[in-house]
mmCIF file of the N, C-alpha and C atoms, coordinates in Angstrom:
data_MODEL
# 
_entry.id   MODEL 
# 
loop_
_atom_site.group_PDB 
_atom_site.id 
_atom_site.type_symbol 
_atom_site.label_atom_id 
_atom_site.label_alt_id 
_atom_site.label_comp_id 
_atom_site.label_asym_id 
_atom_site.label_entity_id 
_atom_site.label_seq_id 
_atom_site.pdbx_PDB_ins_code 
_atom_site.Cartn_x 
_atom_site.Cartn_y 
_atom_site.Cartn_z 
_atom_site.occupancy 
_atom_site.B_iso_or_equiv 
_atom_site.pdbx_formal_charge 
_atom_site.auth_seq_id 
_atom_site.auth_comp_id 
_atom_site.auth_asym_id 
_atom_site.auth_atom_id 
_atom_site.pdbx_PDB_model_num 
ATOM 1   N N  . MET A 1 1  ? -19.444 -22.907 -46.257 1.00 0.00 ? 1  MET A N  1 
ATOM 2   C CA . MET A 1 1  ? -18.771 -22.128 -45.249 1.00 0.00 ? 1  MET A CA 1 
ATOM 3   C C  . MET A 1 1  ? -17.463 -22.807 -44.842 1.00 0.00 ? 1  MET A C  1 
ATOM 4   N N  . ASP A 1 2  ? -17.454 -24.103 -44.741 1.00 0.00 ? 2  ASP A N  1 
ATOM 5   C CA . ASP A 1 2  ? -16.237 -24.821 -44.370 1.00 0.00 ? 2  ASP A CA 1 
ATOM 6   C C  . ASP A 1 2  ? -15.107 -24.564 -45.360 1.00 0.00 ? 2  ASP A C  1 
ATOM 7   N N  . GLU A 1 3  ? -15.444 -24.482 -46.645 1.00 0.00 ? 3  GLU A N  1 
ATOM 8   C CA . GLU A 1 3  ? -14.414 -24.241 -47.665 1.00 0.00 ? 3  GLU A CA 1 
ATOM 9   C C  . GLU A 1 3  ? -13.798 -22.857 -47.505 1.00 0.00 ? 3  GLU A C  1 
ATOM 10  N N  . GLY A 1 4  ? -14.612 -21.861 -47.213 1.00 0.00 ? 4  GLY A N  1 
ATOM 11  C CA . GLY A 1 4  ? -14.090 -20.514 -47.004 1.00 0.00 ? 4  GLY A CA 1 
ATOM 12  C C  . GLY A 1 4  ? -13.148 -20.449 -45.825 1.00 0.00 ? 4  GLY A C  1 
ATOM 13  N N  . GLN A 1 5  ? -13.499 -21.097 -44.733 1.00 0.00 ? 5  GLN A N  1 
ATOM 14  C CA . GLN A 1 5  ? -12.632 -21.131 -43.550 1.00 0.00 ? 5  GLN A CA 1 
ATOM 15  C C  . GLN A 1 5  ? -11.349 -21.890 -43.846 1.00 0.00 ? 5  GLN A C  1 
ATOM 16  N N  . LYS A 1 6  ? -11.459 -22.954 -44.641 1.00 0.00 ? 6  LYS A N  1 
ATOM 17  C CA . LYS A 1 6  ? -10.284 -23.746 -45.005 1.00 0.00 ? 6  LYS A CA 1 
ATOM 18  C C  . LYS A 1 6  ? -9.280  -22.899 -45.789 1.00 0.00 ? 6  LYS A C  1 
ATOM 19  N N  . VAL A 1 7  ? -9.773  -22.112 -46.737 1.00 0.00 ? 7  VAL A N  1 
ATOM 20  C CA . VAL A 1 7  ? -8.888  -21.240 -47.518 1.00 0.00 ? 7  VAL A CA 1 
ATOM 21  C C  . VAL A 1 7  ? -8.255  -20.184 -46.620 1.00 0.00 ? 7  VAL A C  1 
ATOM 22  N N  . ALA A 1 8  ? -9.043  -19.568 -45.749 1.00 0.00 ? 8  ALA A N  1 
ATOM 23  C CA . ALA A 1 8  ? -8.505  -18.568 -44.830 1.00 0.00 ? 8  ALA A CA 1 
ATOM 24  C C  . ALA A 1 8  ? -7.427  -19.176 -43.935 1.00 0.00 ? 8  ALA A C  1 
ATOM 25  N N  . ASP A 1 9  ? -7.641  -20.388 -43.468 1.00 0.00 ? 9  ASP A N  1 
ATOM 26  C CA . ASP A 1 9  ? -6.646  -21.077 -42.642 1.00 0.00 ? 9  ASP A CA 1 
ATOM 27  C C  . ASP A 1 9  ? -5.347  -21.305 -43.416 1.00 0.00 ? 9  ASP A C  1 
ATOM 28  N N  . GLN A 1 10 ? -5.468  -21.670 -44.692 1.00 0.00 ? 10 GLN A N  1 
ATOM 29  C CA . GLN A 1 10 ? -4.283  -21.899 -45.526 1.00 0.00 ? 10 GLN A CA 1 
ATOM 30  C C  . GLN A 1 10 ? -3.501  -20.608 -45.744 1.00 0.00 ? 10 GLN A C  1 
ATOM 31  N N  . LEU A 1 11 ? -4.203  -19.485 -45.826 1.00 0.00 ? 11 LEU A N  1 
ATOM 32  C CA . LEU A 1 11 ? -3.547  -18.196 -46.047 1.00 0.00 ? 11 LEU A CA 1 
ATOM 33  C C  . LEU A 1 11 ? -2.900  -17.657 -44.775 1.00 0.00 ? 11 LEU A C  1 
ATOM 34  N N  . GLY A 1 12 ? -3.296  -18.173 -43.642 1.00 0.00 ? 12 GLY A N  1 
ATOM 35  C CA . GLY A 1 12 ? -2.673  -17.787 -42.373 1.00 0.00 ? 12 GLY A CA 1 
ATOM 36  C C  . GLY A 1 12 ? -3.163  -16.442 -41.858 1.00 0.00 ? 12 GLY A C  1 
ATOM 37  N N  . ASP A 1 13 ? -2.238  -15.690 -41.260 1.00 0.00 ? 13 ASP A N  1 
ATOM 38  C CA . ASP A 1 13 ? -2.584  -14.434 -40.597 1.00 0.00 ? 13 ASP A CA 1 
ATOM 39  C C  . ASP A 1 13 ? -3.012  -13.323 -41.554 1.00 0.00 ? 13 ASP A C  1 
ATOM 40  N N  . ASN A 1 14 ? -2.864  -13.547 -42.855 1.00 0.00 ? 14 ASN A N  1 
ATOM 41  C CA . ASN A 1 14 ? -3.230  -12.527 -43.838 1.00 0.00 ? 14 ASN A CA 1 
ATOM 42  C C  . ASN A 1 14 ? -4.680  -12.596 -44.282 1.00 0.00 ? 14 ASN A C  1 
ATOM 43  N N  . ALA A 1 15 ? -5.461  -13.505 -43.696 1.00 0.00 ? 15 ALA A N  1 
ATOM 44  C CA . ALA A 1 15 ? -6.841  -13.677 -44.144 1.00 0.00 ? 15 ALA A CA 1 
ATOM 45  C C  . ALA A 1 15 ? -7.738  -14.096 -42.990 1.00 0.00 ? 15 ALA A C  1 
ATOM 46  N N  . ILE A 1 16 ? -9.007  -13.703 -43.089 1.00 0.00 ? 16 ILE A N  1 
ATOM 47  C CA . ILE A 1 16 ? -10.053 -14.199 -42.195 1.00 0.00 ? 16 ILE A CA 1 
ATOM 48  C C  . ILE A 1 16 ? -11.253 -14.563 -43.055 1.00 0.00 ? 16 ILE A C  1 
ATOM 49  N N  . PHE A 1 17 ? -12.060 -15.466 -42.556 1.00 0.00 ? 17 PHE A N  1 
ATOM 50  C CA . PHE A 1 17 ? -13.293 -15.832 -43.254 1.00 0.00 ? 17 PHE A CA 1 
ATOM 51  C C  . PHE A 1 17 ? -14.469 -15.332 -42.432 1.00 0.00 ? 17 PHE A C  1 
ATOM 52  N N  . ILE A 1 18 ? -15.372 -14.597 -43.089 1.00 0.00 ? 18 ILE A N  1 
ATOM 53  C CA . ILE A 1 18 ? -16.580 -14.108 -42.442 1.00 0.00 ? 18 ILE A CA 1 
ATOM 54  C C  . ILE A 1 18 ? -17.744 -14.372 -43.384 1.00 0.00 ? 18 ILE A C  1 
ATOM 55  N N  . GLN A 1 19 ? -18.712 -15.163 -42.951 1.00 0.00 ? 19 GLN A N  1 
ATOM 56  C CA . GLN A 1 19 ? -19.916 -15.414 -43.750 1.00 0.00 ? 19 GLN A CA 1 
ATOM 57  C C  . GLN A 1 19 ? -20.727 -14.124 -43.837 1.00 0.00 ? 19 GLN A C  1 
ATOM 58  N N  . GLN A 1 20 ? -21.204 -13.779 -45.037 1.00 0.00 ? 20 GLN A N  1 
ATOM 59  C CA . GLN A 1 20 ? -21.943 -12.536 -45.225 1.00 0.00 ? 20 GLN A CA 1 
ATOM 60  C C  . GLN A 1 20 ? -23.033 -12.689 -46.269 1.00 0.00 ? 20 GLN A C  1 
ATOM 61  N N  . ASP A 1 21 ? -24.175 -12.050 -46.000 1.00 0.00 ? 21 ASP A N  1 
ATOM 62  C CA . ASP A 1 21 ? -25.225 -11.858 -46.995 1.00 0.00 ? 21 ASP A CA 1 
ATOM 63  C C  . ASP A 1 21 ? -25.128 -10.399 -47.422 1.00 0.00 ? 21 ASP A C  1 
ATOM 64  N N  . VAL A 1 22 ? -24.649 -10.149 -48.648 1.00 0.00 ? 22 VAL A N  1 
ATOM 65  C CA . VAL A 1 22 ? -24.389 -8.771  -49.087 1.00 0.00 ? 22 VAL A CA 1 
ATOM 66  C C  . VAL A 1 22 ? -25.649 -7.921  -49.182 1.00 0.00 ? 22 VAL A C  1 
ATOM 67  N N  . ALA A 1 23 ? -26.816 -8.543  -49.127 1.00 0.00 ? 23 ALA A N  1 
ATOM 68  C CA . ALA A 1 23 ? -28.071 -7.800  -49.185 1.00 0.00 ? 23 ALA A CA 1 
ATOM 69  C C  . ALA A 1 23 ? -28.488 -7.259  -47.811 1.00 0.00 ? 23 ALA A C  1 
ATOM 70  N N  . ARG A 1 24 ? -27.752 -7.626  -46.764 1.00 0.00 ? 24 ARG A N  1 
ATOM 71  C CA . ARG A 1 24 ? -28.110 -7.220  -45.395 1.00 0.00 ? 24 ARG A CA 1 
ATOM 72  C C  . ARG A 1 24 ? -27.111 -6.198  -44.863 1.00 0.00 ? 24 ARG A C  1 
ATOM 73  N N  . LYS A 1 25 ? -27.597 -4.995  -44.583 1.00 0.00 ? 25 LYS A N  1 
ATOM 74  C CA . LYS A 1 25 ? -26.730 -3.928  -44.069 1.00 0.00 ? 25 LYS A CA 1 
ATOM 75  C C  . LYS A 1 25 ? -26.026 -4.352  -42.790 1.00 0.00 ? 25 LYS A C  1 
ATOM 76  N N  . GLY A 1 26 ? -26.722 -5.050  -41.912 1.00 0.00 ? 26 GLY A N  1 
ATOM 77  C CA . GLY A 1 26 ? -26.109 -5.495  -40.667 1.00 0.00 ? 26 GLY A CA 1 
ATOM 78  C C  . GLY A 1 26 ? -24.910 -6.404  -40.883 1.00 0.00 ? 26 GLY A C  1 
ATOM 79  N N  . ASP A 1 27 ? -24.965 -7.216  -41.944 1.00 0.00 ? 27 ASP A N  1 
ATOM 80  C CA . ASP A 1 27 ? -23.822 -8.075  -42.269 1.00 0.00 ? 27 ASP A CA 1 
ATOM 81  C C  . ASP A 1 27 ? -22.626 -7.242  -42.717 1.00 0.00 ? 27 ASP A C  1 
ATOM 82  N N  . TRP A 1 28 ? -22.871 -6.190  -43.496 1.00 0.00 ? 28 TRP A N  1 
ATOM 83  C CA . TRP A 1 28 ? -21.789 -5.292  -43.906 1.00 0.00 ? 28 TRP A CA 1 
ATOM 84  C C  . TRP A 1 28 ? -21.141 -4.659  -42.677 1.00 0.00 ? 28 TRP A C  1 
ATOM 85  N N  . ASP A 1 29 ? -21.976 -4.174  -41.765 1.00 0.00 ? 29 ASP A N  1 
ATOM 86  C CA . ASP A 1 29 ? -21.454 -3.546  -40.545 1.00 0.00 ? 29 ASP A CA 1 
ATOM 87  C C  . ASP A 1 29 ? -20.586 -4.535  -39.770 1.00 0.00 ? 29 ASP A C  1 
ATOM 88  N N  . ARG A 1 30 ? -21.045 -5.763  -39.632 1.00 0.00 ? 30 ARG A N  1 
ATOM 89  C CA . ARG A 1 30 ? -20.317 -6.796  -38.896 1.00 0.00 ? 30 ARG A CA 1 
ATOM 90  C C  . ARG A 1 30 ? -18.997 -7.144  -39.582 1.00 0.00 ? 30 ARG A C  1 
ATOM 91  N N  . VAL A 1 31 ? -19.019 -7.320  -40.887 1.00 0.00 ? 31 VAL A N  1 
ATOM 92  C CA . VAL A 1 31 ? -17.808 -7.682  -41.628 1.00 0.00 ? 31 VAL A CA 1 
ATOM 93  C C  . VAL A 1 31 ? -16.764 -6.571  -41.525 1.00 0.00 ? 31 VAL A C  1 
ATOM 94  N N  . ILE A 1 32 ? -17.192 -5.335  -41.698 1.00 0.00 ? 32 ILE A N  1 
ATOM 95  C CA . ILE A 1 32 ? -16.248 -4.214  -41.604 1.00 0.00 ? 32 ILE A CA 1 
ATOM 96  C C  . ILE A 1 32 ? -15.697 -4.101  -40.187 1.00 0.00 ? 32 ILE A C  1 
ATOM 97  N N  . ARG A 1 33 ? -16.552 -4.225  -39.188 1.00 0.00 ? 33 ARG A N  1 
ATOM 98  C CA . ARG A 1 33 ? -16.111 -4.143  -37.787 1.00 0.00 ? 33 ARG A CA 1 
ATOM 99  C C  . ARG A 1 33 ? -15.089 -5.243  -37.475 1.00 0.00 ? 33 ARG A C  1 
ATOM 100 N N  . GLN A 1 34 ? -15.380 -6.480  -37.873 1.00 0.00 ? 34 GLN A N  1 
ATOM 101 C CA . GLN A 1 34 ? -14.459 -7.588  -37.600 1.00 0.00 ? 34 GLN A CA 1 
ATOM 102 C C  . GLN A 1 34 ? -13.142 -7.423  -38.352 1.00 0.00 ? 34 GLN A C  1 
ATOM 103 N N  . THR A 1 35 ? -13.211 -6.935  -39.575 1.00 0.00 ? 35 THR A N  1 
ATOM 104 C CA . THR A 1 35 ? -12.004 -6.717  -40.365 1.00 0.00 ? 35 THR A CA 1 
ATOM 105 C C  . THR A 1 35 ? -11.098 -5.687  -39.702 1.00 0.00 ? 35 THR A C  1 
ATOM 106 N N  . VAL A 1 36 ? -11.678 -4.589  -39.263 1.00 0.00 ? 36 VAL A N  1 
ATOM 107 C CA . VAL A 1 36 ? -10.892 -3.545  -38.593 1.00 0.00 ? 36 VAL A CA 1 
ATOM 108 C C  . VAL A 1 36 ? -10.328 -4.064  -37.266 1.00 0.00 ? 36 VAL A C  1 
ATOM 109 N N  . GLN A 1 37 ? -11.095 -4.869  -36.550 1.00 0.00 ? 37 GLN A N  1 
ATOM 110 C CA . GLN A 1 37 ? -10.600 -5.445  -35.295 1.00 0.00 ? 37 GLN A CA 1 
ATOM 111 C C  . GLN A 1 37 ? -9.375  -6.325  -35.535 1.00 0.00 ? 37 GLN A C  1 
ATOM 112 N N  . VAL A 1 38 ? -9.387  -7.114  -36.578 1.00 0.00 ? 38 VAL A N  1 
ATOM 113 C CA . VAL A 1 38 ? -8.294  -8.054  -36.837 1.00 0.00 ? 38 VAL A CA 1 
ATOM 114 C C  . VAL A 1 38 ? -7.085  -7.360  -37.480 1.00 0.00 ? 38 VAL A C  1 
ATOM 115 N N  . PHE A 1 39 ? -7.341  -6.502  -38.478 1.00 0.00 ? 39 PHE A N  1 
ATOM 116 C CA . PHE A 1 39 ? -6.249  -5.931  -39.263 1.00 0.00 ? 39 PHE A CA 1 
ATOM 117 C C  . PHE A 1 39 ? -5.937  -4.470  -38.933 1.00 0.00 ? 39 PHE A C  1 
ATOM 118 N N  . GLY A 1 40 ? -6.779  -3.814  -38.142 1.00 0.00 ? 40 GLY A N  1 
ATOM 119 C CA . GLY A 1 40 ? -6.513  -2.437  -37.740 1.00 0.00 ? 40 GLY A CA 1 
ATOM 120 C C  . GLY A 1 40 ? -7.053  -1.370  -38.672 1.00 0.00 ? 40 GLY A C  1 
ATOM 121 N N  . LYS A 1 41 ? -7.368  -1.756  -39.906 1.00 0.00 ? 41 LYS A N  1 
ATOM 122 C CA . LYS A 1 41 ? -7.924  -0.799  -40.869 1.00 0.00 ? 41 LYS A CA 1 
ATOM 123 C C  . LYS A 1 41 ? -8.528  -1.566  -42.040 1.00 0.00 ? 41 LYS A C  1 
ATOM 124 N N  . LEU A 1 42 ? -9.223  -0.832  -42.889 1.00 0.00 ? 42 LEU A N  1 
ATOM 125 C CA . LEU A 1 42 ? -9.813  -1.405  -44.096 1.00 0.00 ? 42 LEU A CA 1 
ATOM 126 C C  . LEU A 1 42 ? -9.335  -0.554  -45.267 1.00 0.00 ? 42 LEU A C  1 
ATOM 127 N N  . ASN A 1 43 ? -8.661  -1.179  -46.221 1.00 0.00 ? 43 ASN A N  1 
ATOM 128 C CA . ASN A 1 43 ? -8.109  -0.436  -47.356 1.00 0.00 ? 43 ASN A CA 1 
ATOM 129 C C  . ASN A 1 43 ? -9.036  -0.410  -48.560 1.00 0.00 ? 43 ASN A C  1 
ATOM 130 N N  . ILE A 1 44 ? -9.725  -1.530  -48.820 1.00 0.00 ? 44 ILE A N  1 
ATOM 131 C CA . ILE A 1 44 ? -10.548 -1.619  -50.020 1.00 0.00 ? 44 ILE A CA 1 
ATOM 132 C C  . ILE A 1 44 ? -11.644 -2.666  -49.807 1.00 0.00 ? 44 ILE A C  1 
ATOM 133 N N  . VAL A 1 45 ? -12.776 -2.442  -50.448 1.00 0.00 ? 45 VAL A N  1 
ATOM 134 C CA . VAL A 1 45 ? -13.867 -3.414  -50.420 1.00 0.00 ? 45 VAL A CA 1 
ATOM 135 C C  . VAL A 1 45 ? -14.257 -3.709  -51.863 1.00 0.00 ? 45 VAL A C  1 
ATOM 136 N N  . VAL A 1 46 ? -14.394 -4.976  -52.190 1.00 0.00 ? 46 VAL A N  1 
ATOM 137 C CA . VAL A 1 46 ? -14.868 -5.383  -53.505 1.00 0.00 ? 46 VAL A CA 1 
ATOM 138 C C  . VAL A 1 46 ? -16.143 -6.184  -53.298 1.00 0.00 ? 46 VAL A C  1 
ATOM 139 N N  . ASN A 1 47 ? -17.252 -5.662  -53.809 1.00 0.00 ? 47 ASN A N  1 
ATOM 140 C CA . ASN A 1 47 ? -18.518 -6.379  -53.754 1.00 0.00 ? 47 ASN A CA 1 
ATOM 141 C C  . ASN A 1 47 ? -18.695 -7.047  -55.106 1.00 0.00 ? 47 ASN A C  1 
ATOM 142 N N  . ASN A 1 48 ? -18.516 -8.339  -55.141 1.00 0.00 ? 48 ASN A N  1 
ATOM 143 C CA . ASN A 1 48 ? -18.592 -9.083  -56.390 1.00 0.00 ? 48 ASN A CA 1 
ATOM 144 C C  . ASN A 1 48 ? -19.892 -9.889  -56.448 1.00 0.00 ? 48 ASN A C  1 
ATOM 145 N N  . ALA A 1 49 ? -20.965 -9.282  -55.964 1.00 0.00 ? 49 ALA A N  1 
ATOM 146 C CA . ALA A 1 49 ? -22.267 -9.947  -55.972 1.00 0.00 ? 49 ALA A CA 1 
ATOM 147 C C  . ALA A 1 49 ? -23.347 -8.886  -56.150 1.00 0.00 ? 49 ALA A C  1 
ATOM 148 N N  . GLY A 1 50 ? -24.452 -9.285  -56.712 1.00 0.00 ? 50 GLY A N  1 
ATOM 149 C CA . GLY A 1 50 ? -25.573 -8.364  -56.797 1.00 0.00 ? 50 GLY A CA 1 
ATOM 150 C C  . GLY A 1 50 ? -25.982 -8.034  -58.216 1.00 0.00 ? 50 GLY A C  1 
ATOM 151 N N  . ILE A 1 51 ? -26.766 -7.003  -58.328 1.00 0.00 ? 51 ILE A N  1 
ATOM 152 C CA . ILE A 1 51 ? -27.323 -6.544  -59.599 1.00 0.00 ? 51 ILE A CA 1 
ATOM 153 C C  . ILE A 1 51 ? -26.558 -5.318  -60.055 1.00 0.00 ? 51 ILE A C  1 
ATOM 154 N N  . ALA A 1 52 ? -26.233 -5.241  -61.324 1.00 0.00 ? 52 ALA A N  1 
ATOM 155 C CA . ALA A 1 52 ? -25.492 -4.094  -61.853 1.00 0.00 ? 52 ALA A CA 1 
ATOM 156 C C  . ALA A 1 52 ? -26.362 -2.842  -61.800 1.00 0.00 ? 52 ALA A C  1 
ATOM 157 N N  . GLU A 1 53 ? -25.819 -1.807  -61.200 1.00 0.00 ? 53 GLU A N  1 
ATOM 158 C CA . GLU A 1 53 ? -26.485 -0.498  -61.134 1.00 0.00 ? 53 GLU A CA 1 
ATOM 159 C C  . GLU A 1 53 ? -25.435 0.531   -61.513 1.00 0.00 ? 53 GLU A C  1 
ATOM 160 N N  . TYR A 1 54 ? -25.644 1.218   -62.604 1.00 0.00 ? 54 TYR A N  1 
ATOM 161 C CA . TYR A 1 54 ? -24.657 2.166   -63.085 1.00 0.00 ? 54 TYR A CA 1 
ATOM 162 C C  . TYR A 1 54 ? -24.972 3.556   -62.548 1.00 0.00 ? 54 TYR A C  1 
ATOM 163 N N  . ALA A 1 55 ? -24.311 3.905   -61.437 1.00 0.00 ? 55 ALA A N  1 
ATOM 164 C CA . ALA A 1 55 ? -24.487 5.199   -60.793 1.00 0.00 ? 55 ALA A CA 1 
ATOM 165 C C  . ALA A 1 55 ? -23.253 5.490   -59.961 1.00 0.00 ? 55 ALA A C  1 
ATOM 166 N N  . ASP A 1 56 ? -23.035 6.762   -59.674 1.00 0.00 ? 56 ASP A N  1 
ATOM 167 C CA . ASP A 1 56 ? -21.927 7.139   -58.801 1.00 0.00 ? 56 ASP A CA 1 
ATOM 168 C C  . ASP A 1 56 ? -22.162 6.574   -57.409 1.00 0.00 ? 56 ASP A C  1 
ATOM 169 N N  . ILE A 1 57 ? -21.105 6.081   -56.771 1.00 0.00 ? 57 ILE A N  1 
ATOM 170 C CA . ILE A 1 57 ? -21.234 5.488   -55.447 1.00 0.00 ? 57 ILE A CA 1 
ATOM 171 C C  . ILE A 1 57 ? -21.791 6.508   -54.456 1.00 0.00 ? 57 ILE A C  1 
ATOM 172 N N  . GLU A 1 58 ? -21.454 7.771   -54.637 1.00 0.00 ? 58 GLU A N  1 
ATOM 173 C CA . GLU A 1 58 ? -21.941 8.817   -53.737 1.00 0.00 ? 58 GLU A CA 1 
ATOM 174 C C  . GLU A 1 58 ? -23.455 9.010   -53.841 1.00 0.00 ? 58 GLU A C  1 
ATOM 175 N N  . LYS A 1 59 ? -24.045 8.593   -54.956 1.00 0.00 ? 59 LYS A N  1 
ATOM 176 C CA . LYS A 1 59 ? -25.472 8.765   -55.174 1.00 0.00 ? 59 LYS A CA 1 
ATOM 177 C C  . LYS A 1 59 ? -26.235 7.461   -55.031 1.00 0.00 ? 59 LYS A C  1 
ATOM 178 N N  . THR A 1 60 ? -25.576 6.407   -54.567 1.00 0.00 ? 60 THR A N  1 
ATOM 179 C CA . THR A 1 60 ? -26.171 5.092   -54.428 1.00 0.00 ? 60 THR A CA 1 
ATOM 180 C C  . THR A 1 60 ? -26.457 4.788   -52.963 1.00 0.00 ? 60 THR A C  1 
ATOM 181 N N  . ASP A 1 61 ? -27.599 4.202   -52.679 1.00 0.00 ? 61 ASP A N  1 
ATOM 182 C CA . ASP A 1 61 ? -27.900 3.815   -51.302 1.00 0.00 ? 61 ASP A CA 1 
ATOM 183 C C  . ASP A 1 61 ? -28.249 2.334   -51.251 1.00 0.00 ? 61 ASP A C  1 
ATOM 184 N N  . ALA A 1 62 ? -28.491 1.834   -50.064 1.00 0.00 ? 62 ALA A N  1 
ATOM 185 C CA . ALA A 1 62 ? -28.749 0.408   -49.872 1.00 0.00 ? 62 ALA A CA 1 
ATOM 186 C C  . ALA A 1 62 ? -30.083 -0.045  -50.434 1.00 0.00 ? 62 ALA A C  1 
ATOM 187 N N  . GLU A 1 63 ? -30.956 0.861   -50.781 1.00 0.00 ? 63 GLU A N  1 
ATOM 188 C CA . GLU A 1 63 ? -32.299 0.500   -51.269 1.00 0.00 ? 63 GLU A CA 1 
ATOM 189 C C  . GLU A 1 63 ? -32.312 0.097   -52.735 1.00 0.00 ? 63 GLU A C  1 
ATOM 190 N N  . ILE A 1 64 ? -31.248 0.323   -53.470 1.00 0.00 ? 64 ILE A N  1 
ATOM 191 C CA . ILE A 1 64 ? -31.224 -0.014  -54.899 1.00 0.00 ? 64 ILE A CA 1 
ATOM 192 C C  . ILE A 1 64 ? -31.173 -1.499  -55.088 1.00 0.00 ? 64 ILE A C  1 
# 
């Protein structure tokens, strides 16, 4: 966690560090809420963790 905060500090006002467990819906809610609070909006989300599931995002839910 310290390394993530260190990188965010180096990037300055263009970055924040938020610890997240991508398997927990509540963490997603918190990360999105904090991001919008700091930057005013959310343009894109990249989830680079988890198990590959080949399905349309509209047909995918948190239970997969």
